[in-house]
C-alpha positions as CSV (number, residue, x, y, z in Angstrom):
1,M,-2.2,-12.3,49.5
2,I,0.2,-13.0,52.3
3,L,-0.5,-14.5,55.7
4,H,0.7,-13.9,59.3
5,I,0.2,-16.2,62.3
6,C,-0.6,-14.6,65.6
7,T,-2.8,-15.4,68.6
8,R,-6.4,-14.5,68.7
9,D,-5.7,-12.3,71.8
10,E,-2.8,-10.4,70.1
11,W,-5.1,-9.5,67.1
12,A,-8.0,-8.6,69.3
13,A,-5.8,-6.1,71.2
14,V,-5.3,-4.0,68.0
15,S,-7.7,-1.1,67.8
16,E,-9.5,-0.2,64.6
17,D,-7.1,2.7,63.7
18,A,-3.9,1.1,65.1
19,E,-1.0,-0.8,63.6
20,Y,-0.1,-4.3,64.5
21,R,3.5,-4.9,65.7
22,A,4.5,-8.5,66.1
23,P,7.1,-9.2,68.7
24,S,9.6,-10.0,65.9
25,L,9.4,-6.4,64.6
26,A,11.2,-5.2,67.7
27,E,13.4,-8.3,68.0
28,I,14.7,-8.7,64.5
29,G,13.2,-5.8,62.5
30,F,10.4,-7.5,60.5
31,I,7.1,-9.3,60.8
32,H,7.2,-12.9,59.6
33,C,4.7,-13.9,56.9
34,S,4.0,-16.8,54.5
35,D,1.9,-17.5,51.5
36,P,-0.9,-20.1,51.4
37,G,1.4,-22.8,50.1
38,T,4.0,-22.4,52.8
39,V,2.2,-21.3,55.9
40,S,2.1,-24.8,57.3
41,V,6.0,-24.9,57.4
42,P,6.5,-22.3,60.0
43,A,3.2,-23.1,61.7
44,N,4.2,-26.6,62.4
45,A,7.8,-25.7,63.3
46,V,6.9,-23.0,65.8
47,Y,3.2,-23.6,66.9
48,P,2.4,-27.3,66.9
49,G,-0.7,-28.2,69.0
50,R,-1.8,-24.6,69.5
51,T,-5.5,-23.9,69.4
52,D,-5.4,-20.1,70.0
53,L,-4.1,-19.0,66.6
54,V,-5.5,-17.0,63.7
55,L,-4.2,-16.3,60.3
56,L,-4.2,-12.6,59.2
57,E,-4.9,-12.4,55.5
58,I,-2.9,-9.4,54.3
59,D,-3.2,-7.4,51.1
60,P,0.5,-6.4,50.5
61,S,-0.6,-3.4,48.4
62,R,-2.0,-1.8,51.6
63,V,1.2,-2.2,53.6
64,D,3.2,1.0,53.8
65,A,6.5,-0.8,54.9
66,R,8.7,-2.8,52.5
67,V,7.6,-6.3,51.9
68,V,10.6,-8.5,51.0
69,W,10.6,-12.1,49.9
70,E,13.6,-13.8,51.6
71,A,14.8,-17.3,52.5
72,G,13.6,-18.6,55.8
73,A,16.0,-19.5,58.6
74,P,16.3,-23.1,59.7
75,P,14.4,-25.2,60.3
76,H,12.7,-24.0,57.1
77,P,13.7,-26.0,54.0
78,D,16.2,-24.3,51.6
79,G,14.7,-22.6,48.6
80,I,11.5,-21.5,50.2
81,L,11.0,-17.7,50.2
82,F,8.9,-16.0,52.8
83,P,7.5,-12.5,52.8
84,H,8.8,-10.3,55.6
85,I,7.2,-6.9,56.4
86,Y,9.8,-4.4,57.5
87,G,7.6,-2.2,59.6
88,P,4.2,-2.1,61.4
89,L,1.2,-3.7,59.7
90,P,-1.7,-1.3,59.3
91,R,-5.0,-2.8,60.5
92,N,-6.7,-1.9,57.2
93,A,-4.2,-4.1,55.3
94,V,-5.7,-7.1,57.0
95,V,-8.6,-8.1,54.7
96,A,-9.7,-11.2,56.6
97,V,-8.9,-13.2,59.8
98,H,-9.1,-17.0,59.7
99,D,-9.2,-19.3,62.7
100,F,-6.1,-21.5,62.6
101,P,-6.4,-24.2,65.3
102,A,-4.2,-27.4,65.3
103,G,-6.0,-30.6,64.3
104,A,-6.4,-33.6,66.6
105,D,-2.8,-34.7,65.7
106,G,-1.4,-31.3,66.6
107,S,-0.6,-30.3,63.1
108,L,-1.6,-27.0,61.5
109,K,-3.0,-26.9,58.0
110,L,-4.3,-24.2,55.7
111,P,-7.9,-23.5,56.7
112,V,-10.6,-24.5,54.3
113,S,-11.7,-20.9,54.1
114,L,-8.4,-20.2,52.3
115,S,-7.8,-23.4,50.5
116,V,-11.1,-23.6,48.5
117,R,-10.8,-20.2,46.9
118,G,-9.1,-21.4,43.7
119,N,-11.5,-24.3,43.3
120,A,-14.8,-22.4,43.3
């Protein structure tokens, strides 16, 4: 499973048979993603305090484009690899959508709906 952060409105605008194209796909050629253990790194660097976000839970085996694990650009710490999708994201590759609001202190943390899976 890989995760992508977007706004609730951006995801709602994608019709059932369409593909999602994050702004970064046109700007730099790929869609930024994370895994559950690293999603808070870009979330807190780019989106602190936001309450309109969702996490798209993506099954990479359903993505037609290349998915490449690469080092993140600063301010991400060295040594962390992030999955990048080099093409549009088919809507059917998104297996779940999770609310991702910032807490009272403005920080973003992995939602309980994702963090408790391994503990059940």
